[in-house]
C-alpha positions, 0 to 999 in steps of 0.5 A: 619227227623221227621214225619212232616218234611217229610210230608211237604218235600213229599208235596212240592215236590208233588207241584212242580211235579204238577206245572211242568206237568202243564208246560210240558202240556203248553210247546207245545204252543207259549211262551206267550200262554203257560206262560198264561195257566199255570198261568190261570190253577193254578188260576182256579184250585188250592186251595187257600191252594195250592197256598199259599204253591206255593208262600212260595216255591217261596219265598223260591227261586222256587228250582225245578220249571220249568222255564215255571212255574217260568215266569207264577208265577207273574199271579197267583193270591194269596190267598186273605183271611188267613185261618180261616177268614170269611164265610167258614173258617176252614176246608172248606177253606182248602178243597176249593170248591167241583171241584175246583169251586168258590172264595174259589178255587181262581176263580174271580167274573167274572169267577163264573158269566160266569160259571152261564149263 
């Protein structure tokens, strides 16, 4: 296994583990609330690069994801712009917004407006 293959595998494993940790937290809630909570957390706090890889892993079969994560997947917003397009392109897109906030971090305009009140 090359260094790049190992890095990709370990990154994917970390992402699956993180998603499953979110699911573990929300498992104590009623099912629909838990599913919504997993999706909301990923939408708010995962940068576009993470959500892009999340969807790649789902497209590859979703192996290893907790059932609650799989149930929440249809409510997770895919990243809207490909890397390197528009304002804040390139490395800025890769890093996401500081603190996981703003449109670069997947927050909607309504969520941004609400946070500025």
